[in-house]
C-alpha positions in Angstrom: 17.5 32.6 -101.9 16.1 29.2 -101.0 17.2 28.3 -97.4 16.7 24.8 -95.8 17.0 25.0 -91.7 17.8 21.6 -90.1 15.9 20.7 -86.8 12.4 21.4 -85.5 12.1 23.0 -81.9 11.7 26.4 -80.9 15.4 27.4 -81.3 14.7 26.6 -85.1 11.3 28.6 -85.2 13.1 31.8 -84.1 15.9 31.5 -86.4 12.8 31.0 -89.5 11.3 33.9 -88.1 14.0 35.9 -88.2 15.8 34.7 -91.6 11.8 36.0 -93.0 12.6 39.2 -92.0 15.2 39.7 -94.9 13.6 40.6 -98.0 16.1 38.1 -100.3 14.4 35.4 -98.6 12.3 33.9 -101.3 11.0 30.6 -99.2 12.4 28.4 -96.3 12.4 24.6 -95.8 12.4 23.1 -92.3 14.1 19.4 -91.7 11.7 18.1 -89.9 10.5 21.3 -88.8 7.2 20.9 -86.3 3.3 21.8 -86.9 3.9 25.2 -85.7 6.8 25.9 -87.5 4.7 24.9 -90.7 3.4 28.4 -90.5 6.2 29.8 -91.8 8.3 27.3 -93.8 7.6 24.2 -96.1 8.6 21.2 -93.3 10.1 18.2 -94.8 9.8 15.8 -91.9 11.9 13.2 -91.2 15.2 13.0 -89.1 17.6 16.1 -88.0 20.3 13.7 -88.0 19.8 12.1 -91.5 22.5 13.2 -93.1 21.6 12.0 -96.9 18.4 13.2 -96.4 19.7 17.0 -95.8 22.1 16.4 -98.8 18.7 15.3 -100.8 16.3 17.7 -99.5 19.4 20.6 -100.5 19.4 19.5 -103.9 15.9 18.8 -104.6 14.5 21.8 -103.5 17.7 24.0 -105.3 18.4 25.4 -101.9 20.8 28.1 -101.9 22.1 28.1 -98.1 21.5 25.6 -95.2 21.2 26.7 -91.4 22.7 23.4 -89.2 21.2 24.5 -86.0 20.9 21.3 -83.5 24.0 19.3 -81.8 23.6 15.9 -83.0 23.9 16.5 -87.2 26.7 19.1 -86.5 28.8 16.8 -84.4 27.9 13.7 -86.9 29.0 16.2 -90.0 26.5 17.0 -91.6 28.0 20.5 -92.7 31.3 18.6 -94.0 28.6 16.4 -96.2 26.6 19.5 -97.4 29.6 21.5 -98.0 31.3 18.5 -100.2 28.1 18.7 -102.6 28.4 22.5 -102.7 25.9 23.8 -100.6 27.2 27.0 -98.4 26.0 25.8 -94.7 26.3 28.1 -91.3 27.2 25.6 -88.9 30.7 24.0 -88.1 32.2 21.5 -89.6 32.4 17.7 -88.0 35.9 18.6 -86.3 35.3 21.8 -85.0 31.4 20.9 -83.2 33.7 18.3 -81.1 34.4 21.2 -78.7 30.3 20.1 -77.9 30.8 16.7 -79.1 33.3 15.7 -76.1 33.5 17.4 -73.1 37.0 15.8 -72.5 38.3 17.2 -75.4 37.1 20.8 -74.8 38.5 20.7 -71.0 41.6 19.4 -72.3 41.9 22.5 -75.3 41.1 25.2 -72.6 43.6 23.4 -70.0 46.2 23.2 -73.0 45.4 27.1 -74.4 45.4 28.6 -70.8 41.3 29.4 -70.9 39.5 29.3 -67.5 37.8 26.8 -66.6 36.7 24.4 -63.5 39.7 21.7 -62.5 39.0 18.7 -63.7 39.8 14.9 -64.1 38.7 12.7 -67.4 38.2 8.7 -66.7 37.1 6.1 -69.6 38.0 3.3 -66.6 35.2 3.1 -63.5 36.6 1.9 -61.0 39.7 5.1 -61.3 36.3 7.2 -61.4 35.2 5.7 -58.0 38.6 6.0 -56.4 38.8 9.4 -57.5 35.4 10.4 -55.9 36.6 9.1 -52.4 38.7 11.8 -52.2 37.3 14.8 -54.8 36.6 18.1 -53.5 32.4 18.2 -52.4 30.5 19.0 -54.1 31.7 17.9 -57.1 30.0 17.6 -61.0 29.9 14.2 -63.3 29.6 15.1 -66.4 28.6 12.6 -69.5 31.3 12.9 -72.3 29.3 13.4 -75.0 25.7 14.7 -76.3 23.1 13.7 -73.8 20.1 16.4 -74.4 21.6 19.0 -72.3 21.0 16.5 -69.2 24.3 14.6 -68.9 25.6 16.9 -66.0 24.6 15.7 -62.5 25.7 17.9 -59.6 27.0 15.6 -56.4 26.6 16.9 -52.6 27.9 13.7 -51.3 30.3 10.5 -52.7 27.3 8.3 -52.3 25.8 10.7 -54.9 29.2 10.9 -57.1 29.6 7.2 -56.9 26.2 6.5 -58.1 26.2 9.1 -60.9 29.2 7.5 -62.2 27.9 4.2 -62.0 24.7 5.4 -63.3 26.9 6.9 -66.2 29.6 4.1 -67.3 28.0 1.2 -66.2 24.2 1.8 -66.0 24.5 3.8 -69.3 22.4 6.4 -68.4 23.3 8.7 -71.9 24.2 5.4 -73.6 28.0 5.7 -75.4 28.0 9.4 -74.1 29.0 8.1 -70.7 31.8 5.9 -71.4 33.9 9.0 -70.9 33.4 10.7 -67.6 34.6 13.9 -66.6 34.6 14.8 -63.0 35.2 18.5 -62.1 35.5 21.2 -59.4 31.8 22.6 -58.5 31.9 26.7 -59.4 30.1 29.5 -57.5 28.6 32.3 -58.9 25.8 33.9 -61.1 25.8 31.9 -64.5 25.7 33.8 -68.0 25.1 32.6 -71.6 27.1 34.5 -74.6 26.1 33.3 -77.9 28.8 34.3 -80.5 29.4 34.4 -84.4 32.4 33.5 -85.7 34.1 32.6 -88.7 37.2 31.3 -87.3 39.0 34.4 -87.3 36.4 37.0 -85.8 34.4 36.7 -83.3 31.5 39.2 -82.3 29.1 37.7 -78.9 25.7 38.6 -78.8 23.8 40.1 -76.2 24.0 38.2 -73.3 21.3 35.7 -71.3 20.4 34.0 -68.3 18.6 30.1 -68.8 16.5 28.9 -66.3 17.1 24.8 -66.1 15.0 23.5 -63.6 11.5 22.6 -64.1 9.9 24.5 -61.3 9.9 27.6 -59.1 12.8 29.0 -57.5 15.1 26.1 -59.2 13.6 23.4 -57.7 12.9 19.8 -59.2 14.8 18.3 -62.2 17.0 20.1 -64.9 15.4 20.4 -68.1 16.6 21.6 -71.6 15.4 25.2 -70.2 12.4 26.5 -69.2 12.9 30.3 -69.9 15.6 33.1 -70.5 16.0 36.7 -70.2 18.6 39.1 -72.1 20.5 41.1 -71.2 21.8 39.4 -68.1 22.7 42.3 -65.8 25.5 40.5 -64.5 27.3 40.2 -67.6 29.0 44.2 -67.4 31.0 45.7 -69.9 33.8 44.9 -68.0 33.0 41.7 -67.7 32.2 41.2 -71.2 35.7 42.7 -71.9 37.6 40.3 -69.7 36.1 37.6 -71.4 36.7 38.6 -75.2 40.3 38.6 -74.0 41.0 35.5 -72.1 38.0 33.4 -73.2 36.3 34.3 -76.4 39.6 35.5 -78.6 41.7 32.6 -76.9 39.4 29.8 -77.9 38.6 31.1 -81.6 42.6 31.0 -81.9 43.0 27.6 -80.1 40.5 25.9 -82.0 42.4 27.4 -85.4 45.8 26.2 -83.8 44.4 22.5 -83.4 43.6 22.6 -87.2 39.8 22.8 -86.3 38.5 26.4 -87.2 35.2 26.7 -85.7 32.8 28.7 -88.2 29.1 29.3 -86.8 27.5 30.1 -83.8 30.0 29.4 -80.7 27.9 29.4 -77.3 29.9 30.2 -74.0 28.3 28.7 -70.9 30.0 31.0 -68.0 30.4 30.8 -64.7 31.1 34.6 -63.3 33.4 33.1 -59.9 35.3 35.4 -57.3 38.1 34.3 -59.5 36.8 35.5 -62.8 34.8 34.4 -65.4 35.3 30.7 -66.1 34.0 28.3 -69.0 31.6 25.6 -67.8 30.8 24.7 -71.2 30.9 25.2 -75.1 28.0 24.4 -77.6 28.6 24.4 -81.1 25.6 26.3 -81.9 22.8 28.5 -80.8 21.2 27.5 -77.5 17.6 26.5 -76.7 15.9 28.8 -75.4 18.5 31.6 -75.6 18.2 32.2 -78.8 14.3 32.9 -77.9 15.5 36.4 -76.6 19.0 36.9 -78.5 17.6 37.0 -81.7 14.2 39.1 -81.4 17.0 42.1 -80.5 19.2 41.7 -83.3 18.7 44.4 -85.7 21.1 43.6 -88.2 20.1 40.8 -91.0 20.6 37.2 -89.5 21.2 35.9 -93.5 23.8 38.8 -93.9 25.9 37.4 -90.8 25.4 33.9 -91.4 26.3 34.5 -95.2 29.7 36.5 -93.7 30.5 33.5 -91.3 30.0 31.0 -94.1 32.7 33.2 -96.4 35.0 34.1 -93.6 33.7 37.8 -93.9 32.6 38.7 -90.5 34.9 41.4 -89.4 33.3 43.2 -92.5 29.7 43.0 -91.6 27.6 44.7 -89.1 26.1 43.0 -86.1 24.1 45.4 -84.2 21.3 44.3 -81.2 18.9 46.7 -79.7 19.3 48.0 -76.1 16.4 46.8 -75.6 15.3 44.0 -72.7 13.7 40.3 -74.0 12.1 37.2 -72.2 10.9 34.1 -72.9 8.5 31.7 -70.7 8.6 28.3 -72.0 4.9 26.8 -71.4 5.5 23.1 -71.0 3.2 19.5 -70.7 2.7 18.8 -67.0 5.3 15.8 -66.4 7.9 17.1 -67.9 11.4 16.7 -68.1 9.8 12.9 -67.6 6.6 11.5 -68.5 3.8 13.6 -70.2 0.9 13.3 -72.6 0.7 14.5 -76.1 -2.0 15.3 -78.2 -3.9 18.4 -76.7 -5.4 21.3 -78.6 -3.3 24.7 -78.5 -5.0 27.5 -79.0 -3.0 30.6 -80.0 -3.7 34.4 -79.9 -2.8 37.1 -82.1 0.8 38.1 -81.4 1.8 41.5 -81.1 4.7 43.9 -82.6 6.8 42.9 -79.6 5.2 39.7 -79.0 6.8 36.2 -80.5 5.8 32.8 -80.2 8.2 29.9 -80.8 6.2 26.4 -81.3 8.9 23.6 -80.2 6.9 20.5 -79.3 3.8 20.7 -81.9 2.1 18.7 -84.8 -0.9 19.9 -87.1 -3.1 17.4 -88.2 -6.3 18.1 -89.5 -5.7 21.8 -89.4 -5.3 21.4 -85.6 -2.2 22.4 -83.8 -1.3 19.9 -81.2 1.2 19.0 -78.6 3.9 16.8 -78.7 6.6 17.4 -77.0 8.0 18.0 -73.5 8.5 21.9 -74.1 5.7 22.7 -76.4 6.1 26.7 -77.0 8.0 29.6 -75.8 6.3 33.1 -75.1 8.5 35.9 -76.0 8.3 39.7 -75.4 10.8 42.9 -76.2 10.3 45.9 -74.1 12.1 48.8 -73.0 13.2 47.4 -69.8 13.7 43.9 -68.0 10.5 44.4 -65.7 8.7 45.1 -68.8 9.9 42.7 -71.3 9.0 39.9 -68.2 5.3 41.1 -67.5 4.5 41.5 -71.2 6.0 37.6 -71.8 3.9 36.5 -69.0 0.8 38.2 -70.5 1.2 36.6 -73.8 2.1 33.2 -72.1 -1.7 33.5 -70.0 -3.1 33.8 -73.4 -2.4 30.8 -75.3 -4.2 27.6 -73.9 -4.0 24.1 -74.1 -4.4 21.0 -70.8 -1.9 20.3 -68.7 0.2 23.1 -69.4 2.6 24.4 -66.6 5.1 26.9 -66.7 7.4 28.6 -64.1 6.0 31.9 -62.9 9.4 33.0 -61.8 11.7 33.5 -65.4 13.6 36.6 -64.6 13.5 37.1 -60.9 17.0 36.4 -60.1 18.1 38.9 -63.0 15.6 41.6 -61.3 17.3 41.4 -57.8 20.5 41.7 -59.4 19.5 45.3 -61.0 18.4 46.0 -57.7 21.5 45.8 -55.9 23.5 48.2 -58.8 
């Protein structure tokens, strides 16, 4: 089979490496791909949001299947366009991708169908939003309604901070048109858990749980980023909690989307908070998370291609989805200054990876045969092991063998999870 993967980050590299394990995969194309992905796929360049280019690439390369990985092209309707041309896809159609594309939609869906989430109000009028923050409980969370590269969420400790957040989004257009509507919601407390799931619109199969580390610096200091590292499984996510989430969150969400005429087929990401009142949904994503994918897929023992085909064909209930009992850790190596200003163009020296190690390239370009940094999050150093302490140790050992100028990483990825294990 010939497969086209849309996207060009570490998540896509992880997907491509996993797909390559299936003997049926003859060739993989990536649009746009990146300098590191080029070692595993034919990179076509261009933009992941260019729908006509994706359709043309599928047609010109006579591909058999398309994986649309990032949120932007999904929300724009790339799957709809490809399927209309006869190309089967993994990923939700536009009317289902709205579950991530609009926070107001997802919050209203949860309210309508009784899916546990934080209390909230939605505003399209800035003056009304400003009036609300004068009386709402603190801290409060102000969210841009639309996509904002994972950064459209501001936690506000004071009313002044909440006012500034509302004004920056609605008046200053900090996140462009994504902030024209804002959701202001209750601040929840408790451990966070990421659960990616395969679903064909009828059946939902959760993947192994994970824990992301969003802040740029150790001890959860610094600015929010797209993710500085992950571990799996998440020790806070017990079998009892998993059963509760399946009954109260996962299945109700899939059924709600179907009832709304928006059947969801693809990877549905549940961002959960384990509150004192039980698990609640913080957010939905309409695709694989990044960098959660980089620890979840190495633990998948079944064929990713087989699962993706089953999702596309509505046959997930009859398909094996098996995960290893091992643990995984991914440490992100970033450019100094990320997530703000940073320099690019530094040569990257990569070691040979062992069987339990994986290097996922996110922000790099290849020039004259040399791999150079070309982004904030440059790559992920991932490792699997029999237990979490060993996986963390291996991931850092791998990260320390990778070199480029101005590299930095958090040195505490997984420490919170280790403390949770000690408390058990």
